[in-house]
C-alpha positions in Angstrom: -48.2 -10.3 114.6 -48.0 -12.2 116.8 -44.1 -11.5 118.2 -43.5 -14.8 120.3 -39.9 -14.8 121.9 -38.8 -18.0 124.2 -36.0 -17.5 126.7 -34.6 -20.5 128.0 -31.8 -21.5 130.4 -30.3 -24.7 130.6 -32.7 -27.4 129.2 -30.8 -29.6 126.8 -31.3 -29.4 123.1 -32.3 -33.1 123.3 -34.8 -32.2 126.4 -36.6 -29.3 124.2 -38.5 -30.2 120.9 -38.7 -26.7 119.8 -39.9 -27.5 116.2 -43.0 -29.4 118.0 -43.3 -26.5 120.7 -43.4 -24.0 117.9 -45.7 -25.9 115.9 -48.1 -27.0 118.4 -47.9 -22.7 119.9 -48.7 -21.1 116.3 -51.8 -23.7 116.0 -53.0 -22.7 120.0 -52.3 -19.1 119.2 -54.5 -19.3 116.0 -57.2 -20.8 117.6 -57.5 -19.1 120.8 -56.0 -16.1 119.6 -57.7 -15.8 116.0 -53.9 -15.6 114.6 -53.2 -16.0 111.3 -51.1 -18.6 110.8 -48.9 -17.0 108.2 -48.2 -14.4 111.0 -47.1 -16.3 113.6 -43.5 -16.3 114.3 -41.1 -17.4 117.1 -37.5 -16.4 118.6 -35.8 -18.8 120.6 -33.2 -16.9 122.7 -30.6 -19.3 125.2 -29.3 -17.5 128.3 -25.7 -18.5 128.7 -26.3 -18.0 133.0 -28.4 -17.7 135.3 -28.6 -17.1 138.9 -30.6 -18.6 141.4 -31.3 -17.4 145.2 -28.2 -18.3 146.8 -27.3 -21.7 145.1 -24.2 -22.3 143.1 -24.6 -21.7 139.5 -22.4 -24.3 138.5 -24.8 -26.9 140.5 -27.5 -26.8 137.6 -29.9 -27.8 139.3 -32.7 -25.6 137.5 -34.1 -24.6 133.8 -35.9 -21.8 132.9 -38.3 -21.2 129.9 -40.3 -18.0 129.7 -42.5 -17.2 126.7 -43.7 -14.2 125.7 -46.2 -13.7 123.4 -47.1 -10.0 121.8 -50.4 -9.4 120.2 -52.3 -6.8 118.5 -54.8 -5.1 120.8 -58.3 -6.2 121.3 -58.2 -9.4 122.5 -60.2 -10.4 125.8 -58.5 -11.0 129.1 -59.7 -14.3 129.2 -58.2 -15.2 125.8 -55.1 -13.7 127.1 -55.2 -16.0 129.7 -56.7 -19.0 128.0 -53.7 -18.8 125.3 -51.4 -18.3 128.6 -52.6 -21.6 130.5 -51.9 -23.1 126.7 -48.6 -22.3 126.7 -47.7 -24.0 130.0 -49.4 -27.2 129.3 -47.1 -27.3 125.2 -44.2 -26.8 127.5 -45.1 -29.3 129.7 -45.3 -31.4 127.1 -42.5 -30.5 124.6 -39.7 -29.9 127.7 -38.6 -33.4 128.6 -37.6 -34.1 132.2 -33.8 -33.8 133.3 -32.7 -36.0 136.7 -31.7 -33.6 139.1 -33.5 -30.6 137.3 -36.1 -28.4 138.1 -38.1 -26.4 135.3 -39.4 -23.4 136.1 -41.9 -22.6 133.0 -43.5 -19.4 132.4 -45.6 -17.7 130.0 -47.2 -14.1 129.5 -49.6 -12.7 126.8 -49.4 -8.9 126.4 -50.8 -6.5 124.2 -48.3 -5.0 121.6 -48.0 -1.1 121.9 -50.0 1.4 119.7 -46.2 1.9 118.1 -46.1 -1.7 116.8 -45.2 -1.7 113.2 -43.0 -4.3 110.9 -41.5 -4.4 107.7 -40.9 -8.1 105.6 -38.7 -8.0 102.3 -39.0 -10.5 99.7 
């Protein structure tokens, strides 16, 4: 906990500073949601294809970055909303504009299901 997943479509490696984003996101998660720094982990998943309305996917005019943060239950809705807003601000900072590409950035902070368990091996 927290479980952070970043789904990405199109932003080039040069446009998205993943390392800087992850570090800043972990700091925000610790500050806003009282997470432990060592518990923060972020998984980046790149998507190969995406469709926007009726547009030709070959046009490459859109990029998507969606961040999902799963936290153990018990945080106030205001805390989750503050963290969501912080994520969007960070995306604006760490995803550079690309000519002719519209960035669609979104974020969600949700409670992990009560069945959540984790396992670590050293």
